[in-house]
C-alpha positions in Angstrom: -12.3 72.6 70.7 -13.0 76.1 69.7 -9.8 78.1 70.0 -8.6 81.5 69.0 -6.5 81.3 65.7 -3.2 82.0 67.5 -3.8 79.3 70.2 -5.1 76.9 67.6 -1.8 77.3 65.6 0.3 76.6 68.7 -1.7 73.5 69.5 -1.5 72.2 65.9 2.3 72.7 65.8 2.8 70.5 68.9 4.6 67.3 68.1 5.0 65.8 71.6 2.7 65.4 74.6 4.9 67.9 76.5 4.6 70.5 73.7 0.8 70.0 73.6 0.5 70.5 77.4 2.6 73.7 77.2 0.4 75.0 74.4 -2.8 74.3 76.3 -1.4 76.0 79.5 -0.5 79.2 77.5 -4.1 79.7 76.3 -5.2 83.0 78.0 -8.9 82.0 78.3 -9.0 78.3 77.8 -12.3 76.7 77.1 -13.5 73.9 79.4 -12.5 71.2 76.9 -8.9 72.5 76.9 -8.8 72.6 80.7 -10.1 69.0 81.0 -7.6 67.8 78.4 -4.7 69.4 80.2 -5.8 67.9 83.5 -6.2 64.5 82.0 -2.7 64.7 80.5 -1.3 65.5 83.9 -3.1 62.7 85.7 -3.1 59.8 83.2 0.4 58.5 84.1 -0.4 58.8 87.8 -3.5 56.7 87.4 -1.8 53.9 85.5 0.3 51.9 87.9 2.3 50.3 85.0 3.3 53.7 83.5 4.2 55.0 87.0 6.6 52.1 87.5 8.1 52.8 84.1 8.6 56.5 84.9 10.0 55.8 88.4 12.2 52.8 87.8 12.3 51.7 84.2 13.0 54.9 82.3 16.6 55.2 83.3 17.2 51.6 82.1 15.7 52.2 78.7 18.1 52.0 75.7 18.4 54.9 73.3 17.2 54.5 69.8 19.4 56.1 67.1 18.3 56.3 63.5 20.9 56.7 60.7 19.9 57.1 57.1 21.6 57.2 53.7 21.7 61.0 53.5 23.3 61.6 56.9 26.8 62.1 55.5 29.5 64.6 56.4 29.8 67.7 54.3 33.2 68.1 52.5 33.5 71.8 53.2 32.0 74.0 56.0 32.2 77.5 57.3 33.3 77.4 60.9 31.2 80.5 62.0 28.1 79.1 60.3 28.7 75.7 62.0 29.1 77.4 65.4 25.9 79.4 64.9 23.8 76.4 63.9 25.2 74.3 66.7 24.2 77.0 69.2 20.7 77.1 67.6 20.4 73.3 67.6 19.9 73.1 63.9 22.9 70.9 62.9 22.2 68.0 60.6 23.4 64.4 61.3 26.3 64.6 58.9 27.5 67.8 60.6 27.4 66.1 63.9 29.6 63.4 62.4 32.1 66.2 61.4 32.1 67.5 65.0 32.8 63.9 66.2 35.8 63.8 63.9 37.1 67.0 65.4 36.5 65.8 68.9 38.6 62.7 68.2 41.6 65.1 67.8 40.6 67.2 70.8 39.8 70.2 68.6 36.9 72.6 69.3 35.3 75.0 66.9 36.7 77.9 69.0 40.2 76.7 68.2 39.7 77.6 64.6 39.0 81.2 65.5 42.2 81.6 67.6 45.0 82.6 65.3 47.7 82.0 68.0 46.9 78.3 67.9 47.6 77.8 64.2 50.5 75.4 64.4 48.9 73.3 67.2 45.7 73.2 65.2 47.5 71.8 62.1 49.1 69.0 64.2 45.7 68.2 65.8 44.0 68.0 62.5 46.7 65.7 61.1 46.3 63.5 64.1 42.5 63.4 63.7 42.9 62.4 60.1 45.3 59.6 61.0 43.1 58.3 63.8 39.9 58.1 61.7 41.9 56.7 58.7 43.3 53.9 60.8 39.9 53.0 62.2 38.0 53.2 58.9 40.6 51.1 57.0 40.4 48.4 59.7 37.1 47.6 58.1 37.2 49.2 54.6 39.2 46.8 52.4 38.3 48.3 49.0 41.2 50.7 48.8 43.7 50.8 51.6 45.9 53.4 49.9 43.6 56.2 51.0 44.0 58.6 53.9 41.9 61.5 55.2 43.2 65.0 55.6 41.6 68.1 57.2 42.7 71.5 55.9 42.0 75.2 56.6 41.2 77.1 53.5 40.7 80.8 52.7 37.4 82.0 51.4 37.2 81.5 47.6 36.4 84.6 45.5 32.7 84.8 44.8 31.8 82.1 47.4 28.1 81.9 48.3 26.8 82.0 51.9 27.6 80.4 54.2 31.0 79.6 52.6 31.8 83.3 52.4 32.5 83.3 56.2 36.1 82.3 57.1 37.7 80.2 58.2 36.7 77.3 55.9 37.3 73.7 56.9 37.7 71.1 54.1 38.0 67.3 54.3 40.2 65.8 51.6 40.9 62.2 50.7 44.5 61.5 49.5 45.4 58.4 47.4 48.9 57.6 48.5 49.6 55.4 45.6 48.7 58.0 43.0 49.9 60.9 45.2 46.8 63.0 44.6 43.9 64.2 46.8 40.3 65.1 46.1 37.6 66.8 48.2 35.7 64.4 50.4 32.5 65.1 48.4 34.1 63.8 45.2 34.8 60.4 46.6 32.3 57.6 45.9 29.0 57.9 47.8 29.6 54.5 49.5 33.0 55.6 51.0 31.5 58.9 52.1 28.7 57.2 53.9 30.9 54.5 55.5 33.3 57.2 56.7 30.6 59.5 58.0 28.8 56.7 59.8 31.9 55.5 61.7 32.8 59.1 62.7 29.3 59.7 64.0 29.1 56.4 65.8 32.4 57.1 67.6 31.0 60.4 69.1 27.7 58.8 69.9 29.3 55.9 71.7 31.4 58.2 73.8 28.4 60.5 74.7 26.0 57.8 75.7 26.2 55.8 78.9 23.1 53.6 78.1 22.9 50.9 75.6 22.0 51.9 72.0 19.6 50.4 69.6 20.9 51.4 66.1 18.4 51.7 63.4 20.1 51.7 60.0 18.0 52.5 56.9 19.3 50.6 53.8 23.0 51.0 55.0 24.4 49.3 52.0 22.4 51.3 49.4 25.5 53.1 47.9 28.0 50.3 48.5 28.9 47.6 46.0 28.8 44.0 46.9 32.3 43.7 48.4 32.0 46.9 50.3 28.7 45.7 51.8 30.6 42.7 53.2 33.0 45.2 54.8 29.9 46.9 56.4 28.7 43.5 57.7 32.1 43.0 59.2 31.9 46.4 60.9 28.4 45.6 62.3 29.4 42.1 63.6 32.7 43.1 65.1 32.3 46.6 66.2 28.6 47.4 66.8 26.8 44.2 67.6 28.9 43.1 70.6 27.9 46.3 72.5 24.6 47.3 71.0 21.6 46.0 69.2 21.6 46.7 65.5 18.5 46.7 63.3 18.9 47.4 59.6 16.7 47.2 56.5 18.0 45.9 53.2 17.0 44.6 49.8 20.5 43.5 49.0 21.7 39.8 49.1 25.2 41.0 50.1 23.8 42.4 53.3 22.4 39.0 54.4 24.8 36.5 55.9 23.9 33.0 54.8 25.5 31.7 58.0 23.2 33.8 60.2 19.7 33.4 58.6 18.3 33.1 62.1 18.8 36.8 62.5 16.6 37.7 59.5 13.1 39.0 59.8 10.9 39.4 56.7 8.6 42.4 56.4 5.5 41.7 54.3 2.5 44.0 53.6 -0.6 41.8 53.6 -3.9 42.9 52.1 -6.6 43.7 54.8 -4.1 42.8 57.5 -1.2 45.3 57.3 2.5 44.9 57.7 3.7 41.7 59.3 7.2 41.0 60.6 8.1 37.3 60.8 11.0 35.1 61.6 9.6 32.4 59.3 11.3 33.2 56.0 9.6 30.3 54.3 6.3 32.1 54.5 7.5 35.2 52.7 6.4 36.0 49.2 8.8 35.5 46.3 9.8 39.2 46.1 10.6 39.4 49.8 12.5 36.1 49.8 14.5 36.9 46.7 17.5 38.6 48.6 17.6 35.6 50.9 17.7 33.2 48.0 20.3 35.3 46.2 22.5 35.4 49.3 22.3 31.6 49.6 23.2 31.2 46.0 26.3 33.4 46.4 27.3 31.3 49.4 26.8 28.1 47.5 29.1 29.2 44.7 31.8 29.9 47.2 31.5 26.7 49.1 30.2 24.0 46.8 32.0 25.1 43.6 35.3 26.5 44.9 37.4 26.4 47.9 40.2 28.4 49.5 42.7 26.8 47.1 41.0 26.4 43.7 42.5 24.7 40.6 40.8 25.8 37.4 40.6 23.1 34.7 39.3 23.5 31.2 36.9 20.5 31.3 35.7 17.5 33.2 38.1 15.1 31.3 41.0 17.0 32.8 39.6 16.3 36.3 39.4 12.6 35.6 42.9 12.4 34.3 44.3 14.3 37.3 42.5 12.0 39.8 43.5 8.8 38.1 47.1 9.8 37.6 47.3 11.1 41.2 46.1 7.7 42.5 48.7 5.9 40.3 51.5 8.1 41.4 50.6 7.7 45.1 50.4 3.9 44.6 54.1 4.1 43.7 54.9 5.9 47.0 55.2 9.4 45.5 53.2 12.5 46.1 50.0 13.1 44.1 47.8 16.1 43.8 47.3 17.7 47.3 43.7 17.1 48.5 43.5 20.7 49.6 43.0 21.7 45.9 39.3 22.0 44.9 39.3 21.1 41.2 36.8 23.2 39.2 36.2 22.4 35.5 34.8 25.6 34.0 33.8 24.4 30.5 36.4 25.7 28.0 39.6 27.5 27.7 37.9 30.8 26.8 36.4 31.1 30.3 39.7 30.6 32.2 40.7 34.3 32.5 37.1 35.3 33.5 36.9 32.7 36.2 40.4 33.4 37.4 39.5 37.1 37.7 36.2 36.5 39.6 37.7 34.0 42.0 40.8 36.1 42.6 38.5 39.0 43.5 37.0 36.8 46.2 40.5 36.6 47.9 40.8 32.9 47.0 44.1 31.2 46.0 43.7 30.4 42.4 45.8 28.3 40.1 45.1 27.4 36.4 46.1 24.3 34.4 46.1 25.1 30.7 46.9 23.4 27.5 50.1 24.9 26.1 48.3 26.0 22.9 45.4 27.7 24.7 44.8 31.1 23.2 43.8 32.3 26.6 47.3 31.7 28.1 48.4 35.3 27.5 45.2 36.7 29.3 45.9 34.3 32.2 49.5 35.4 32.3 48.4 39.1 32.6 46.2 38.0 35.6 49.3 36.6 37.2 51.4 39.7 36.5 48.6 41.8 38.1 48.7 39.8 41.3 45.3 38.0 40.7 47.0 34.6 40.5 49.6 33.2 42.8 53.1 33.5 41.5 53.3 29.9 40.4 49.6 29.8 39.6 49.8 29.3 35.8 50.7 25.7 35.0 51.1 24.8 31.3 51.0 21.1 30.3 53.8 21.5 27.7 56.3 22.1 30.5 56.0 18.4 31.4 55.5 16.8 27.9 58.6 18.5 26.5 56.6 20.0 23.6 55.5 23.5 22.9 52.0 22.4 21.9 50.3 20.0 24.2 47.0 18.9 25.9 46.7 17.1 29.2 46.2 13.9 27.1 49.8 14.2 25.8 51.0 13.2 29.3 50.1 9.6 28.2 51.9 7.5 25.6 50.3 7.6 22.2 49.4 3.9 22.1 47.9 4.1 25.6 45.5 6.9 24.5 44.8 5.1 21.2 43.5 2.1 23.2 41.2 4.4 25.3 39.7 5.9 22.1 39.1 2.6 20.4 37.3 1.3 23.5 35.3 4.5 23.9 34.1 4.4 20.2 34.1 0.6 19.6 30.4 0.6 18.6 30.9 3.4 16.1 34.2 2.4 14.5 34.1 0.1 11.4 37.5 -1.1 12.6 39.9 -0.1 15.3 42.0 2.9 14.6 45.8 2.4 14.3 48.7 4.8 14.8 49.3 4.7 11.0 45.8 6.1 10.4 46.6 9.3 12.3 48.7 12.3 11.3 51.9 11.6 13.3 53.3 15.1 12.5 50.7 16.8 14.7 52.2 17.1 18.2 48.8 17.0 19.9 47.3 13.6 20.0 43.8 14.9 20.6 44.0 17.0 17.4 45.0 13.9 15.4 41.8 12.2 16.4 39.7 15.3 15.8 41.0 15.4 12.2 40.4 11.6 11.7 36.8 11.8 13.0 36.0 14.7 10.6 37.6 13.0 7.6 35.8 9.7 8.2 32.5 11.2 9.5 32.7 9.2 12.7 30.2 10.2 15.4 29.0 13.0 13.2 32.6 14.2 12.7 33.0 15.3 16.2 35.5 13.8 18.7 34.3 14.0 22.3 37.3 14.4 24.7 35.3 13.1 27.6 34.5 9.6 26.3 38.1 8.3 26.5 38.5 9.8 30.0 35.3 8.0 31.1 36.7 4.7 29.9 39.8 5.2 32.0 37.7 6.0 35.0 35.5 2.9 34.6 38.3 0.5 33.6 41.2 1.6 35.8 42.0 -2.0 36.8 42.9 -2.7 33.2 44.6 0.5 32.3 46.7 1.5 35.3 49.2 -1.3 35.0 49.9 0.0 31.4 51.1 3.4 32.6 54.8 3.6 32.0 57.4 5.1 34.4 57.8 8.0 32.0 54.1 8.8 32.2 54.2 8.6 36.0 57.3 10.8 36.1 55.6 13.5 34.0 52.5 13.3 36.3 54.6 13.6 39.4 56.4 16.7 38.2 53.1 18.2 37.2 51.7 17.6 40.7 54.8 19.0 42.4 54.4 22.2 40.3 50.7 22.6 41.1 51.2 21.8 44.8 53.8 24.5 44.9 51.1 27.0 44.3 49.1 26.1 47.5 48.4 28.9 49.8 50.7 28.9 52.8 49.0 27.9 56.0 46.1 26.2 54.3 
């Protein structure tokens, strides 16, 4: 269409059909093409029966789509007059709307800040607002429950730049009750600021809308670490999803629930075809499927490898000894190791403190069985002192052998373990080892064999702890009758101590 420059600019700026129609109607001398287009716009919905039915009956039943992105966060400090002006002009940003929502929760209006006679009442209402939103946020946010939100009125700072040079100034602060200090809202982690802002905005949105909402969240966990993303999933599942439909995009495995893979849709850009959304995750390319595979891997480590009550052991031989001794104790009518324990060999004493820390962070009940000489005992003790292990969660073998230096093998009589070693290495020993061949001054029986194997170059000079344990596992019928009452008594006391660390209610 050939239009005058001014009319052409108005038409070009139109972003909706209604704005386009208004721009066409305001042309003083419209060309015929513009007149035909305006008439066509007015009639096209009347001519289409389906669209007419939607306008007449379906429109009021349509849900409202709401988009919330990573940058829609509340400001930590605002000028009330500036906020009033931009609210009246309709230029408020999403984060500022969340701030208004926070004030509405306390029954506070922007006009209240400009009435000096309401100062004391305003302080009480702001405190109440902070308490309400703090309680609601920390129902879902489990990362630091010692925080609380405060709203304060500040004077204008000297040299403040517009618009913060217009009093009064409202500031949001976050107080850490444990450390008794507060910082401006903007100085908290980006993840907490986003989480707080979203919940405040959603509260207002939910109150204002009578119709159902379809929430579109763009990478909602982008600034949250893994555990905080699990908090966000809890918020979505418990608070949002029961009332509204929630669609969110993510590349993070922590934002995918392995128990709800039926809810996942992959989005793949195909050459010459375009973007395809599919519920068949097996057809996704490796890059798209990676977060799903990672999510499944995280779940497997929490379900196959560990359980709610996890007993960490140094190696697989410890597991065999505990199982065999537990069966032997139970055959005598006593209590063995409780089956609620998931026994997890982690491949060496040096890894004990690391695994205890990782599993404790996952809110599991963790106990550790260590050799009394383990150099990692002090590190594990610090975990217990810091609350990452249960109070009785550090169990040292020496407590039951009566020696300060002991391995789990020292629960057995020396002759019993000597028999296991001779059978395990029968093919490699020129003659059976006798007690006289070993250094009887060493309190640890395993260390006696390690020294003997090095001195006589047996099996390359390396003693394998697992091989005697494997013999005991295979030949229990021969060895169990040889267990003395003293050995069974030590094992029973050990199991009583470990079982005492079980999580209550498990």
